[in-house]
Backbone as CSV, one residue per row, in Angstrom:
resi,resn,N_x,N_y,N_z,CA_x,CA_y,CA_z,C_x,C_y,C_z
1,MET,2.119,20.914,0.549,2.352,18.465,0.475,2.604,18.335,1.225
2,THR,1.793,16.796,1.683,1.934,15.626,2.670,3.017,14.801,2.032
3,PRO,3.807,14.632,2.826,4.448,13.835,2.239,3.634,12.241,2.232
4,LEU,4.197,11.092,1.029,3.979,10.721,0.541,4.811,9.523,0.905
5,ARG,4.424,7.741,1.517,5.114,6.949,1.643,4.223,5.482,1.013
6,GLY,4.929,4.456,0.734,4.678,4.115,-0.157,4.778,1.645,0.479
7,GLU,4.323,1.899,0.567,3.916,0.217,1.315,4.091,-1.202,0.065
8,ASN,4.256,-2.158,0.236,4.396,-3.200,-0.517,4.094,-4.110,-0.478
9,ARG,4.441,-5.083,1.612,4.048,-6.141,2.208,2.957,-5.511,3.040
10,CYS,1.965,-6.085,3.592,0.489,-5.817,3.632,1.499,-6.003,5.286
11,GLN,1.129,-6.823,5.953,1.698,-7.025,6.912,3.067,-6.470,7.621
12,GLU,4.234,-5.845,7.062,5.566,-4.668,7.309,3.943,-3.646,7.458
13,PHE,2.880,-2.707,6.142,1.846,-2.286,6.253,1.673,-1.946,8.110
14,LEU,0.520,-3.540,8.441,0.129,-3.114,9.466,0.549,-2.893,10.461
15,ASP,2.386,-2.804,10.813,3.750,-3.220,12.114,3.082,-1.572,11.866
16,LYS,3.556,-0.696,11.201,4.079,0.707,10.919,3.292,2.044,10.574
17,GLU,1.881,1.304,10.630,0.209,2.600,10.707,0.684,2.944,11.569
18,ASP,0.721,3.267,13.144,1.191,3.543,13.570,1.453,4.858,13.721
19,SER,2.560,4.277,13.501,3.996,6.359,13.211,3.887,6.841,11.741
20,TYR,3.119,6.060,10.787,2.958,6.677,9.607,2.168,7.787,10.292
21,HIS,0.731,6.950,10.101,-0.319,8.113,11.119,0.272,9.432,11.916
22,LYS,1.074,8.678,13.048,1.583,9.940,13.602,2.568,11.235,13.313
23,GLU,2.578,10.322,12.397,4.172,11.443,10.872,3.383,12.379,10.571
24,GLY,1.411,11.969,10.304,1.178,13.374,9.567,1.548,12.685,7.710
25,LEU,1.669,11.056,7.459,2.415,10.687,5.598,1.270,9.761,5.425
26,LYS,0.863,10.544,3.649,-0.378,10.198,2.955,0.249,8.243,2.693
27,ILE,-0.559,7.543,3.327,0.610,6.575,2.190,-0.615,5.521,1.188
28,ALA,0.679,4.957,0.474,-0.011,4.439,-0.819,0.486,2.744,-0.505
29,PHE,-0.223,1.776,-0.341,-0.440,0.902,-1.587,0.222,0.178,-2.086
30,ILE,1.256,-0.001,-3.167,2.221,-0.370,-4.028,2.458,-1.675,-4.541
31,GLY,1.574,-2.776,-5.505,2.206,-3.567,-5.885,0.304,-5.235,-6.039
32,HIS,1.375,-6.154,-5.716,-0.152,-7.217,-6.343,-0.320,-7.296,-3.926
33,LEU,-2.046,-7.146,-4.576,-2.739,-7.112,-2.575,-2.824,-8.932,-3.130
34,GLN,-3.731,-9.729,-1.921,-4.034,-10.862,-2.143,-5.378,-10.510,-2.048
35,ARG,-6.772,-11.387,-2.295,-8.039,-10.547,-1.516,-8.185,-10.706,-1.208
36,ASN,-7.782,-11.482,-0.347,-7.500,-11.607,1.631,-7.264,-10.925,2.189
37,LYS,-6.162,-10.463,1.640,-6.107,-9.006,2.411,-6.300,-7.807,2.460
38,VAL,-7.065,-7.674,1.616,-7.197,-5.547,0.662,-7.855,-5.395,1.923
39,LYS,-8.948,-5.813,2.876,-10.124,-5.373,3.994,-9.665,-5.040,5.429
40,TYR,-7.822,-6.170,5.223,-7.134,-5.290,6.539,-6.810,-4.008,5.786
41,ILE,-6.617,-3.580,4.580,-5.894,-1.778,3.939,-6.822,-0.796,3.992
42,ALA,-6.872,-1.474,3.256,-8.396,-1.302,2.347,-7.962,0.517,2.954
43,ASP,-9.116,0.786,4.298,-9.730,1.769,5.277,-8.310,2.387,5.583
44,LYS,-7.039,2.428,5.606,-6.248,2.613,6.214,-4.740,3.347,5.234
45,VAL,-5.252,3.451,3.963,-4.136,3.526,2.775,-4.937,4.649,2.304
46,ASP,-4.205,5.393,1.775,-4.733,6.793,0.982,-5.326,6.327,-0.784
47,ARG,-4.358,5.395,-1.200,-4.418,4.878,-2.484,-3.364,4.203,-2.596
48,MET,-4.374,3.298,-3.361,-3.724,1.718,-3.936,-3.638,1.643,-6.107
49,GLU,-2.258,1.032,-5.344,-2.208,0.721,-7.325,-1.056,-0.486,-7.370
50,ARG,-1.375,-0.425,-8.690,-0.722,-1.996,-8.744,0.089,-2.139,-9.907
51,VAL,0.862,-2.412,-10.137,2.116,-1.992,-11.102,1.901,-3.478,-11.642
52,ALA,1.376,-3.767,-12.920,1.474,-4.886,-13.637,2.034,-5.337,-14.859
53,ARG,2.531,-6.228,-15.013,4.005,-6.596,-16.178,2.802,-6.652,-17.083
54,PRO,3.050,-6.331,-18.125,2.496,-6.768,-19.805,2.582,-8.024,-20.031
55,LEU,2.192,-8.577,-20.932,2.167,-10.135,-20.828,2.797,-9.524,-22.037
56,ILE,3.553,-10.268,-22.605,4.295,-11.079,-24.048,4.406,-12.628,-24.557
57,HIS,4.386,-12.033,-25.615,4.794,-13.630,-25.924,5.676,-13.685,-26.480
58,ILE,6.514,-14.843,-26.891,7.875,-15.375,-27.884,6.806,-15.771,-28.516
């Protein structure tokens, strides 16, 4: 099983991307990602996940 590394900030991920691939890690991007930044990471991560908080009506 290949180790998995998670990132939640686009710029930090891009700074570390080369080292992750050299280590043979699979990469998951977790959390909110602005539309204009998707193009920078879409082909560089193995999976993208978004955790949304439920809408609470009071």
